[in-house]
Backbone and ligand atoms as CSV (ligand in chain L), in Angstrom:
chain,resi,resn,atom,element,x,y,z
A,1,MET,N,N,-27.191,9.464,79.036
A,1,MET,CA,C,-26.878,8.152,78.492
A,1,MET,C,C,-25.379,7.915,78.515
A,2,LEU,N,N,-24.645,8.700,77.719
A,2,LEU,CA,C,-23.195,8.513,77.664
A,2,LEU,C,C,-22.556,8.777,79.025
A,3,PHE,N,N,-22.937,9.923,79.616
A,3,PHE,CA,C,-22.329,10.283,80.890
A,3,PHE,C,C,-22.829,9.376,82.011
A,4,ASP,N,N,-24.095,8.926,81.905
A,4,ASP,CA,C,-24.618,7.994,82.914
A,4,ASP,C,C,-23.817,6.697,82.880
A,5,LEU,N,N,-23.507,6.226,81.669
A,5,LEU,CA,C,-22.703,5.000,81.527
A,5,LEU,C,C,-21.314,5.212,82.112
A,6,PHE,N,N,-20.738,6.388,81.803
A,6,PHE,CA,C,-19.405,6.740,82.287
A,6,PHE,C,C,-19.399,6.761,83.817
A,7,ARG,N,N,-20.442,7.401,84.397
A,7,ARG,CA,C,-20.562,7.466,85.860
A,7,ARG,C,C,-20.605,6.069,86.464
A,8,LYS,N,N,-21.414,5.194,85.827
A,8,LYS,CA,C,-21.607,3.833,86.342
A,8,LYS,C,C,-20.282,3.071,86.293
A,9,LYS,N,N,-19.599,3.185,85.130
A,9,LYS,CA,C,-18.343,2.459,84.936
A,9,LYS,C,C,-17.287,2.905,85.935
A,10,LYS,N,N,-17.206,4.212,86.125
A,10,LYS,CA,C,-16.183,4.772,87.023
A,10,LYS,C,C,-16.669,4.825,88.469
A,11,LYS,N,N,-17.893,4.330,88.708
A,11,LYS,CA,C,-18.519,4.355,90.036
A,11,LYS,C,C,-18.516,5.781,90.613
A,12,LEU,N,N,-18.903,6.748,89.779
A,12,LEU,CA,C,-18.963,8.144,90.227
A,12,LEU,C,C,-20.336,8.413,90.818
A,13,SER,N,N,-20.398,9.310,91.785
A,13,SER,CA,C,-21.705,9.621,92.382
A,13,SER,C,C,-22.504,10.451,91.385
A,14,PRO,N,N,-23.847,10.343,91.440
A,14,PRO,CA,C,-24.668,11.091,90.490
A,14,PRO,C,C,-24.503,12.600,90.636
A,15,GLU,N,N,-24.001,13.045,91.809
A,15,GLU,CA,C,-23.845,14.497,92.035
A,15,GLU,C,C,-22.566,15.042,91.391
A,16,ARG,N,N,-21.686,14.126,90.995
A,16,ARG,CA,C,-20.407,14.591,90.462
A,16,ARG,C,C,-20.628,15.505,89.255
A,17,PRO,N,N,-19.914,16.645,89.194
A,17,PRO,CA,C,-20.154,17.567,88.083
A,17,PRO,C,C,-19.787,16.968,86.730
A,18,VAL,N,N,-20.419,17.504,85.714
A,18,VAL,CA,C,-20.163,17.063,84.336
A,18,VAL,C,C,-18.755,17.526,83.939
A,19,PRO,N,N,-17.971,16.674,83.268
A,19,PRO,CA,C,-16.645,17.147,82.832
A,19,PRO,C,C,-16.786,18.249,81.781
A,20,THR,N,N,-15.712,18.963,81.553
A,20,THR,CA,C,-15.766,20.049,80.572
A,20,THR,C,C,-15.663,19.494,79.161
A,21,HIS,N,N,-14.850,18.447,79.014
A,21,HIS,CA,C,-14.519,17.978,77.667
A,21,HIS,C,C,-14.542,16.447,77.612
A,22,ILE,N,N,-15.262,15.899,76.655
A,22,ILE,CA,C,-15.240,14.444,76.426
A,22,ILE,C,C,-14.806,14.219,74.982
A,23,ALA,N,N,-13.939,13.232,74.774
A,23,ALA,CA,C,-13.516,12.891,73.405
A,23,ALA,C,C,-13.907,11.447,73.112
A,24,ILE,N,N,-14.380,11.237,71.899
A,24,ILE,CA,C,-14.834,9.902,71.482
A,24,ILE,C,C,-14.098,9.491,70.222
A,25,VAL,N,N,-13.668,8.231,70.173
A,25,VAL,CA,C,-13.100,7.701,68.932
A,25,VAL,C,C,-14.225,6.969,68.212
A,26,MET,N,N,-14.530,7.411,67.001
A,26,MET,CA,C,-15.579,6.742,66.235
A,26,MET,C,C,-15.002,5.442,65.696
A,27,ASP,N,N,-15.526,4.346,66.160
A,27,ASP,CA,C,-14.961,3.061,65.773
A,27,ASP,C,C,-16.075,2.029,65.710
A,28,GLY,N,N,-15.868,0.988,64.925
A,28,GLY,CA,C,-16.829,-0.115,64.903
A,28,GLY,C,C,-17.952,0.047,63.900
A,29,ASN,N,N,-17.924,1.117,63.108
A,29,ASN,CA,C,-18.992,1.309,62.100
A,29,ASN,C,C,-19.034,0.134,61.125
A,30,GLY,N,N,-17.837,-0.236,60.643
A,30,GLY,CA,C,-17.746,-1.328,59.665
A,30,GLY,C,C,-18.210,-2.647,60.254
A,31,ARG,N,N,-17.765,-2.922,61.493
A,31,ARG,CA,C,-18.157,-4.183,62.148
A,31,ARG,C,C,-19.663,-4.218,62.389
A,32,TRP,N,N,-20.213,-3.076,62.760
A,32,TRP,CA,C,-21.662,-2.980,62.993
A,32,TRP,C,C,-22.404,-3.396,61.715
A,33,ALA,N,N,-21.929,-2.865,60.569
A,33,ALA,CA,C,-22.589,-3.149,59.288
A,33,ALA,C,C,-22.393,-4.619,58.891
A,34,LYS,N,N,-21.159,-5.109,59.057
A,34,LYS,CA,C,-20.844,-6.487,58.656
A,34,LYS,C,C,-21.735,-7.484,59.404
A,35,LYS,N,N,-21.899,-7.253,60.677
A,35,LYS,CA,C,-22.722,-8.125,61.525
A,35,LYS,C,C,-24.147,-8.243,60.989
A,36,ARG,N,N,-24.591,-7.197,60.297
A,36,ARG,CA,C,-25.959,-7.168,59.780
A,36,ARG,C,C,-26.037,-7.435,58.287
A,37,GLY,N,N,-24.892,-7.828,57.718
A,37,GLY,CA,C,-24.848,-8.129,56.283
A,37,GLY,C,C,-25.016,-6.903,55.408
A,38,LEU,N,N,-24.613,-5.740,55.937
A,38,LEU,CA,C,-24.769,-4.478,55.189
A,38,LEU,C,C,-23.406,-3.988,54.712
A,39,PRO,N,N,-23.372,-3.116,53.697
A,39,PRO,CA,C,-22.080,-2.544,53.288
A,39,PRO,C,C,-21.523,-1.617,54.377
A,40,ARG,N,N,-20.200,-1.484,54.418
A,40,ARG,CA,C,-19.559,-0.657,55.458
A,40,ARG,C,C,-20.127,0.765,55.488
A,41,GLN,N,N,-20.475,1.262,54.289
A,41,GLN,CA,C,-21.002,2.631,54.203
A,41,GLN,C,C,-22.257,2.805,55.063
A,42,ALA,N,N,-23.056,1.719,55.134
A,42,ALA,CA,C,-24.287,1.789,55.946
A,42,ALA,C,C,-23.903,1.982,57.414
A,43,GLY,N,N,-22.794,1.366,57.826
A,43,GLY,CA,C,-22.310,1.523,59.202
A,43,GLY,C,C,-21.889,2.965,59.467
A,44,HIS,N,N,-21.259,3.598,58.485
A,44,HIS,CA,C,-20.828,4.988,58.663
A,44,HIS,C,C,-22.044,5.910,58.798
A,45,LYS,N,N,-23.077,5.597,58.016
A,45,LYS,CA,C,-24.290,6.429,58.068
A,45,LYS,C,C,-24.905,6.352,59.474
A,46,VAL,N,N,-24.998,5.139,59.994
A,46,VAL,CA,C,-25.565,4.969,61.333
A,46,VAL,C,C,-24.622,5.578,62.386
A,47,GLY,N,N,-23.310,5.483,62.137
A,47,GLY,CA,C,-22.318,6.091,63.043
A,47,GLY,C,C,-22.525,7.598,63.130
A,48,ALA,N,N,-22.777,8.232,61.977
A,48,ALA,CA,C,-22.999,9.681,61.958
A,48,ALA,C,C,-24.293,10.014,62.710
A,49,GLU,N,N,-25.312,9.154,62.587
A,49,GLU,CA,C,-26.572,9.384,63.320
A,49,GLU,C,C,-26.343,9.233,64.828
A,50,ALA,N,N,-25.532,8.232,65.193
A,50,ALA,CA,C,-25.239,8.020,66.623
A,50,ALA,C,C,-24.495,9.237,67.176
A,51,PHE,N,N,-23.633,9.789,66.359
A,51,PHE,CA,C,-22.876,10.966,66.779
A,51,PHE,C,C,-23.828,12.144,67.046
A,52,ARG,N,N,-24.846,12.263,66.203
A,52,ARG,CA,C,-25.859,13.317,66.368
A,52,ARG,C,C,-26.559,13.161,67.725
A,53,THR,N,N,-26.941,11.907,68.053
A,53,THR,CA,C,-27.618,11.633,69.328
A,53,THR,C,C,-26.698,12.002,70.497
A,54,ILE,N,N,-25.432,11.617,70.378
A,54,ILE,CA,C,-24.472,11.892,71.458
A,54,ILE,C,C,-24.269,13.406,71.618
A,55,ALA,N,N,-24.176,14.110,70.483
A,55,ALA,CA,C,-23.973,15.565,70.541
A,55,ALA,C,C,-25.161,16.244,71.216
A,56,ASN,N,N,-26.365,15.789,70.914
A,56,ASN,CA,C,-27.568,16.351,71.549
A,56,ASN,C,C,-27.539,16.119,73.044
A,57,TYR,N,N,-27.156,14.903,73.410
A,57,TYR,CA,C,-27.100,14.571,74.831
A,57,TYR,C,C,-26.029,15.411,75.527
A,58,ALA,N,N,-24.875,15.540,74.871
A,58,ALA,CA,C,-23.766,16.315,75.444
A,58,ALA,C,C,-24.226,17.744,75.739
A,59,LYS,N,N,-24.973,18.302,74.799
A,59,LYS,CA,C,-25.475,19.669,74.980
A,59,LYS,C,C,-26.447,19.718,76.157
A,60,SER,N,N,-27.307,18.709,76.238
A,60,SER,CA,C,-28.332,18.734,77.285
A,60,SER,C,C,-27.749,18.598,78.693
A,61,ILE,N,N,-26.597,17.969,78.837
A,61,ILE,CA,C,-26.026,17.836,80.197
A,61,ILE,C,C,-25.046,18.974,80.504
A,62,GLY,N,N,-24.880,19.899,79.563
A,62,GLY,CA,C,-24.046,21.068,79.819
A,62,GLY,C,C,-22.563,20.875,79.548
A,63,LEU,N,N,-22.236,19.857,78.760
A,63,LEU,CA,C,-20.822,19.664,78.379
A,63,LEU,C,C,-20.394,20.859,77.515
A,64,LYS,N,N,-19.154,21.297,77.651
A,64,LYS,CA,C,-18.709,22.454,76.865
A,64,LYS,C,C,-17.994,22.052,75.580
A,65,TYR,N,N,-17.264,20.946,75.616
A,65,TYR,CA,C,-16.507,20.508,74.438
A,65,TYR,C,C,-16.709,19.009,74.196
A,66,LEU,N,N,-17.020,18.660,72.972
A,66,LEU,CA,C,-17.118,17.249,72.596
A,66,LEU,C,C,-16.263,17.046,71.343
A,67,THR,N,N,-15.243,16.209,71.482
A,67,THR,CA,C,-14.368,15.928,70.332
A,67,THR,C,C,-14.688,14.552,69.789
A,68,VAL,N,N,-14.811,14.423,68.480
A,68,VAL,CA,C,-14.979,13.100,67.894
A,68,VAL,C,C,-13.848,12.858,66.886
A,69,TYR,N,N,-13.137,11.770,67.124
A,69,TYR,CA,C,-12.071,11.371,66.207
A,69,TYR,C,C,-12.729,10.566,65.096
A,70,ALA,N,N,-12.975,11.221,63.959
A,70,ALA,CA,C,-13.817,10.617,62.920
A,70,ALA,C,C,-13.026,9.993,61.764
A,71,PHE,N,N,-11.894,10.621,61.394
A,71,PHE,CA,C,-11.196,10.125,60.200
A,71,PHE,C,C,-9.699,10.378,60.368
A,72,SER,N,N,-8.933,9.293,60.488
A,72,SER,CA,C,-7.482,9.438,60.702
A,72,SER,C,C,-6.749,9.456,59.355
A,73,THR,N,N,-5.490,9.853,59.383
A,73,THR,CA,C,-4.698,9.861,58.137
A,73,THR,C,C,-4.595,8.438,57.570
A,74,GLU,N,N,-4.609,7.444,58.455
A,74,GLU,CA,C,-4.563,6.034,58.029
A,74,GLU,C,C,-5.789,5.655,57.191
A,75,ASN,N,N,-6.909,6.310,57.481
A,75,ASN,CA,C,-8.168,5.956,56.817
A,75,ASN,C,C,-8.167,6.214,55.303
A,76,TRP,N,N,-7.208,7.035,54.818
A,76,TRP,CA,C,-7.120,7.265,53.358
A,76,TRP,C,C,-6.790,5.970,52.627
A,77,LYS,N,N,-6.207,4.986,53.357
A,77,LYS,CA,C,-5.801,3.717,52.711
A,77,LYS,C,C,-6.998,2.806,52.446
A,78,ARG,N,N,-8.159,3.165,52.899
A,78,ARG,CA,C,-9.350,2.327,52.652
A,78,ARG,C,C,-9.751,2.426,51.182
A,79,PRO,N,N,-10.595,1.485,50.719
A,79,PRO,CA,C,-11.007,1.539,49.313
A,79,PRO,C,C,-11.587,2.912,48.962
A,80,GLU,N,N,-11.278,3.355,47.740
A,80,GLU,CA,C,-11.689,4.696,47.306
A,80,GLU,C,C,-13.193,4.922,47.495
A,81,GLU,N,N,-13.934,3.861,47.180
A,81,GLU,CA,C,-15.398,3.969,47.273
A,81,GLU,C,C,-15.844,4.304,48.712
A,82,GLU,N,N,-15.171,3.655,49.676
A,82,GLU,CA,C,-15.534,3.902,51.081
A,82,GLU,C,C,-15.123,5.316,51.515
A,83,VAL,N,N,-13.911,5.717,51.110
A,83,VAL,CA,C,-13.444,7.068,51.474
A,83,VAL,C,C,-14.397,8.112,50.876
A,84,ASN,N,N,-14.773,7.916,49.599
A,84,ASN,CA,C,-15.690,8.869,48.960
A,84,ASN,C,C,-17.026,8.929,49.689
A,85,ALA,N,N,-17.499,7.755,50.111
A,85,ALA,CA,C,-18.787,7.716,50.813
A,85,ALA,C,C,-18.696,8.475,52.147
A,86,ILE,N,N,-17.554,8.350,52.832
A,86,ILE,CA,C,-17.384,9.062,54.112
A,86,ILE,C,C,-17.370,10.579,53.867
A,87,MET,N,N,-16.642,10.997,52.825
A,87,MET,CA,C,-16.563,12.443,52.515
A,87,MET,C,C,-17.946,12.987,52.142
A,88,GLU,N,N,-18.685,12.199,51.362
A,88,GLU,CA,C,-20.032,12.589,50.941
A,88,GLU,C,C,-20.953,12.710,52.160
A,89,LEU,N,N,-20.805,11.753,53.074
A,89,LEU,CA,C,-21.606,11.755,54.299
A,89,LEU,C,C,-21.312,13.012,55.117
A,90,PHE,N,N,-20.046,13.383,55.179
A,90,PHE,CA,C,-19.677,14.598,55.904
A,90,PHE,C,C,-20.355,15.819,55.270
A,91,CYS,N,N,-20.263,15.927,53.932
A,91,CYS,CA,C,-20.851,17.094,53.236
A,91,CYS,C,C,-22.368,17.139,53.449
A,92,LYS,N,N,-23.002,15.971,53.344
A,92,LYS,CA,C,-24.462,15.914,53.551
A,92,LYS,C,C,-24.815,16.295,54.982
A,93,SER,N,N,-24.005,15.823,55.934
A,93,SER,CA,C,-24.270,16.152,57.343
A,93,SER,C,C,-24.185,17.658,57.560
A,94,VAL,N,N,-23.240,18.303,56.870
A,94,VAL,CA,C,-23.117,19.763,57.010
A,94,VAL,C,C,-24.414,20.421,56.534
A,95,ILE,N,N,-24.897,20.005,55.368
A,95,ILE,CA,C,-26.122,20.601,54.818
A,95,ILE,C,C,-27.302,20.351,55.764
A,96,ASN,N,N,-27.438,19.097,56.208
A,96,ASN,CA,C,-28.615,18.742,57.007
A,96,ASN,C,C,-28.568,19.283,58.434
A,97,GLU,N,N,-27.386,19.312,59.028
A,97,GLU,CA,C,-27.303,19.618,60.468
A,97,GLU,C,C,-27.039,21.084,60.793
A,98,SER,N,N,-26.467,21.822,59.833
A,98,SER,CA,C,-26.051,23.185,60.156
A,98,SER,C,C,-27.169,24.066,60.737
A,99,PRO,N,N,-28.374,24.094,60.146
A,99,PRO,CA,C,-29.411,24.983,60.707
A,99,PRO,C,C,-29.726,24.664,62.169
A,100,GLU,N,N,-29.847,23.373,62.496
A,100,GLU,CA,C,-30.178,22.987,63.873
A,100,GLU,C,C,-29.017,23.304,64.830
A,101,LEU,N,N,-27.799,23.062,64.352
A,101,LEU,CA,C,-26.629,23.354,65.196
A,101,LEU,C,C,-26.596,24.846,65.538
A,102,GLN,N,N,-26.885,25.673,64.536
A,102,GLN,CA,C,-26.895,27.129,64.769
A,102,GLN,C,C,-27.976,27.490,65.784
A,103,LYS,N,N,-29.152,26.875,65.596
A,103,LYS,CA,C,-30.284,27.160,66.486
A,103,LYS,C,C,-29.966,26.765,67.928
A,104,GLN,N,N,-29.240,25.662,68.072
A,104,GLN,CA,C,-28.942,25.118,69.404
A,104,GLN,C,C,-27.685,25.716,70.033
A,105,GLY,N,N,-27.040,26.645,69.350
A,105,GLY,CA,C,-25.847,27.282,69.912
A,105,GLY,C,C,-24.632,26.370,69.932
A,106,VAL,N,N,-24.539,25.484,68.938
A,106,VAL,CA,C,-23.388,24.574,68.852
A,106,VAL,C,C,-22.391,25.107,67.820
A,107,ARG,N,N,-21.162,25.258,68.262
A,107,ARG,CA,C,-20.097,25.705,67.355
A,107,ARG,C,C,-19.318,24.484,66.889
A,108,VAL,N,N,-19.069,24.372,65.598
A,108,VAL,CA,C,-18.296,23.232,65.083
A,108,VAL,C,C,-16.911,23.716,64.660
A,109,GLN,N,N,-15.902,22.994,65.102
A,109,GLN,CA,C,-14.535,23.277,64.668
A,109,GLN,C,C,-13.945,21.979,64.132
A,110,VAL,N,N,-13.227,22.075,63.046
A,110,VAL,CA,C,-12.627,20.876,62.463
A,110,VAL,C,C,-11.126,20.951,62.691
A,111,MET,N,N,-10.568,19.888,63.274
A,111,MET,CA,C,-9.114,19.886,63.464
A,111,MET,C,C,-8.497,18.737,62.672
A,112,GLY,N,N,-7.271,18.915,62.286
A,112,GLY,CA,C,-6.592,17.907,61.483
A,112,GLY,C,C,-5.889,18.593,60.324
A,113,ASP,N,N,-5.216,17.793,59.518
A,113,ASP,CA,C,-4.466,18.338,58.389
A,113,ASP,C,C,-5.413,18.548,57.208
A,114,ARG,N,N,-5.585,19.786,56.796
A,114,ARG,CA,C,-6.549,20.072,55.717
A,114,ARG,C,C,-5.975,19.839,54.332
A,115,ALA,N,N,-4.686,19.564,54.284
A,115,ALA,CA,C,-4.018,19.450,52.973
A,115,ALA,C,C,-4.588,18.329,52.110
A,116,GLY,N,N,-5.074,17.259,52.722
A,116,GLY,CA,C,-5.492,16.107,51.922
A,116,GLY,C,C,-6.885,16.188,51.314
A,117,PHE,N,N,-7.671,17.172,51.689
A,117,PHE,CA,C,-9.067,17.186,51.252
A,117,PHE,C,C,-9.276,17.808,49.877
A,118,SER,N,N,-10.351,17.379,49.218
A,118,SER,CA,C,-10.710,17.976,47.931
A,118,SER,C,C,-11.233,19.395,48.194
A,119,GLU,N,N,-11.287,20.204,47.133
A,119,GLU,CA,C,-11.815,21.572,47.251
A,119,GLU,C,C,-13.234,21.540,47.817
A,120,LYS,N,N,-14.000,20.545,47.345
A,120,LYS,CA,C,-15.403,20.455,47.780
A,120,LYS,C,C,-15.492,20.232,49.289
A,121,VAL,N,N,-14.751,19.231,49.775
A,121,VAL,CA,C,-14.809,18.929,51.216
A,121,VAL,C,C,-14.298,20.124,52.022
A,122,LEU,N,N,-13.220,20.751,51.535
A,122,LEU,CA,C,-12.685,21.931,52.224
A,122,LEU,C,C,-13.738,23.022,52.352
A,123,SER,N,N,-14.517,23.191,51.251
A,123,SER,CA,C,-15.528,24.251,51.294
A,123,SER,C,C,-16.601,23.926,52.336
A,124,TYR,N,N,-16.911,22.634,52.517
A,124,TYR,CA,C,-17.912,22.262,53.524
A,124,TYR,C,C,-17.343,22.411,54.939
A,125,ILE,N,N,-16.047,22.150,55.090
A,125,ILE,CA,C,-15.406,22.356,56.401
A,125,ILE,C,C,-15.505,23.848,56.769
A,126,GLU,N,N,-15.154,24.691,55.798
A,126,GLU,CA,C,-15.180,26.132,56.063
A,126,GLU,C,C,-16.608,26.612,56.290
A,127,ARG,N,N,-17.530,26.016,55.537
A,127,ARG,CA,C,-18.935,26.412,55.664
A,127,ARG,C,C,-19.477,26.128,57.075
A,128,ILE,N,N,-19.239,24.913,57.564
A,128,ILE,CA,C,-19.808,24.568,58.881
A,128,ILE,C,C,-19.132,25.394,59.977
A,129,GLU,N,N,-17.841,25.653,59.824
A,129,GLU,CA,C,-17.154,26.461,60.842
A,129,GLU,C,C,-17.689,27.890,60.858
A,130,SER,N,N,-17.879,28.469,59.659
A,130,SER,CA,C,-18.323,29.862,59.663
A,130,SER,C,C,-19.801,29.981,60.036
A,131,GLU,N,N,-20.622,29.030,59.574
A,131,GLU,CA,C,-22.059,29.133,59.886
A,131,GLU,C,C,-22.342,28.967,61.376
A,132,THR,N,N,-21.499,28.212,62.068
A,132,THR,CA,C,-21.779,27.941,63.495
A,132,THR,C,C,-20.850,28.725,64.431
A,133,ALA,N,N,-20.074,29.659,63.873
A,133,ALA,CA,C,-19.035,30.336,64.675
A,133,ALA,C,C,-19.580,31.042,65.914
A,134,ALA,N,N,-20.838,31.440,65.882
A,134,ALA,CA,C,-21.383,32.208,67.014
A,134,ALA,C,C,-21.862,31.316,68.170
A,135,GLY,N,N,-21.872,30.010,67.977
A,135,GLY,CA,C,-22.395,29.091,69.007
A,135,GLY,C,C,-21.598,29.147,70.296
A,136,GLU,N,N,-22.315,29.228,71.427
A,136,GLU,CA,C,-21.614,29.358,72.712
A,136,GLU,C,C,-21.966,28.271,73.720
A,137,ARG,N,N,-22.903,27.382,73.344
A,137,ARG,CA,C,-23.322,26.372,74.329
A,137,ARG,C,C,-22.387,25.181,74.362
A,138,LEU,N,N,-22.101,24.659,73.179
A,138,LEU,CA,C,-21.238,23.468,73.075
A,138,LEU,C,C,-20.319,23.630,71.866
A,139,THR,N,N,-19.060,23.271,72.040
A,139,THR,CA,C,-18.137,23.257,70.896
A,139,THR,C,C,-17.916,21.805,70.490
A,140,LEU,N,N,-18.262,21.530,69.245
A,140,LEU,CA,C,-18.088,20.180,68.689
A,140,LEU,C,C,-16.812,20.178,67.862
A,141,ILE,N,N,-15.851,19.390,68.257
A,141,ILE,CA,C,-14.582,19.370,67.525
A,141,ILE,C,C,-14.506,18.073,66.729
A,142,LEU,N,N,-14.421,18.216,65.435
A,142,LEU,CA,C,-14.386,17.046,64.562
A,142,LEU,C,C,-12.946,16.825,64.106
A,143,ALA,N,N,-12.354,15.720,64.554
A,143,ALA,CA,C,-10.980,15.414,64.131
A,143,ALA,C,C,-11.052,14.674,62.800
A,144,PHE,N,N,-10.587,15.344,61.788
A,144,PHE,CA,C,-10.745,14.882,60.421
A,144,PHE,C,C,-9.372,14.933,59.763
A,145,ASN,N,N,-8.830,13.803,59.398
A,145,ASN,CA,C,-7.466,13.700,58.855
A,145,ASN,C,C,-6.440,14.008,59.945
A,146,TYR,N,N,-6.529,13.236,61.019
A,146,TYR,CA,C,-5.653,13.446,62.170
A,146,TYR,C,C,-4.691,12.266,62.315
A,147,SER,N,N,-3.529,12.527,62.928
A,147,SER,CA,C,-2.645,11.445,63.370
A,147,SER,C,C,-1.680,12.028,64.381
A,148,SER,N,N,-1.290,11.221,65.354
A,148,SER,CA,C,-0.382,11.739,66.388
A,148,SER,C,C,0.952,12.115,65.742
A,149,ARG,N,N,1.384,11.298,64.746
A,149,ARG,CA,C,2.665,11.569,64.091
A,149,ARG,C,C,2.651,12.938,63.395
A,150,SER,N,N,1.563,13.198,62.612
A,150,SER,CA,C,1.550,14.472,61.879
A,150,SER,C,C,1.403,15.658,62.844
A,151,GLU,N,N,0.694,15.437,63.973
A,151,GLU,CA,C,0.576,16.528,64.943
A,151,GLU,C,C,1.924,16.850,65.567
A,152,LEU,N,N,2.709,15.794,65.851
A,152,LEU,CA,C,4.041,16.026,66.431
A,152,LEU,C,C,4.933,16.750,65.428
A,153,MET,N,N,4.850,16.307,64.151
A,153,MET,CA,C,5.669,16.939,63.111
A,153,MET,C,C,5.290,18.420,62.961
A,154,ALA,N,N,3.955,18.691,62.976
A,154,ALA,CA,C,3.509,20.072,62.805
A,154,ALA,C,C,3.962,20.932,63.977
A,155,ALA,N,N,3.984,20.325,65.198
A,155,ALA,CA,C,4.400,21.078,66.383
A,155,ALA,C,C,5.888,21.397,66.306
L,1,FPP,C1,C,-14.649,4.197,62.177
L,1,FPP,O1,O,-15.285,2.948,61.988
L,1,FPP,C2,C,-15.267,5.268,61.346
L,1,FPP,C3,C,-14.660,5.912,60.320
L,1,FPP,C4,C,-13.293,5.646,59.907
L,1,FPP,C5,C,-15.355,6.974,59.539
L,1,FPP,C6,C,-16.370,7.807,60.312
L,1,FPP,C7,C,-16.749,9.017,59.577
L,1,FPP,C8,C,-17.993,9.433,59.340
L,1,FPP,C9,C,-19.196,8.727,59.832
L,1,FPP,C10,C,-18.148,10.656,58.476
L,1,FPP,C11,C,-19.033,11.713,58.955
L,1,FPP,C12,C,-18.786,12.114,60.338
L,1,FPP,C13,C,-19.532,12.970,61.002
L,1,FPP,C14,C,-19.332,13.067,62.462
L,1,FPP,C15,C,-20.565,13.825,60.383
L,1,FPP,P1,P,-14.513,1.782,61.231
L,1,FPP,O2,O,-14.806,1.881,59.778
L,1,FPP,O3,O,-13.065,1.854,61.597
L,1,FPP,O4,O,-15.185,0.510,61.783
L,1,FPP,P2,P,-14.457,-0.885,62.094
L,1,FPP,O5,O,-13.546,-0.630,63.259
L,1,FPP,O6,O,-15.594,-1.773,62.436
L,1,FPP,O7,O,-13.741,-1.296,60.853
């Protein structure tokens, strides 16, 4: 699906090998919800489900690395209620998805500045990384609290 669309857009032949790494910016969750008269949080929930579908597809076509830019440092400026809902969604996703990710050989790594997270969210970040550390089929990189400025400063 994703790669088929990419092939079509770039006019690549169907025989062209699968790239090693694809990165996606998660965007439009809020607009998706607004269009349907739903709260923004509902858009994030569906966004997380869409990410699950994409990750499954990525694994099935033999992609080795899939990065999703999920939460930037700018996103902390959103209403507290929305930020809390996103953090809660992340923690719930860890609980719900970890067993299947382990079964499917998917390793999850979280990149970004960990300084801003609550103890609870940090524990879920560490949990998903350690529970899936043995995965060798696909590495899912979740960019959480990222910004080009902070990456340059850290470098
Ligand atoms: C971008 O859409 C999305 C976000 C800022 C948050 C996405 C985070 C999650 C769904 C949390 C859990 C993630 C995973 C992968 C388990 P937007 O709100 O900027 O939408 P808009 O552009 O329409 O305003």
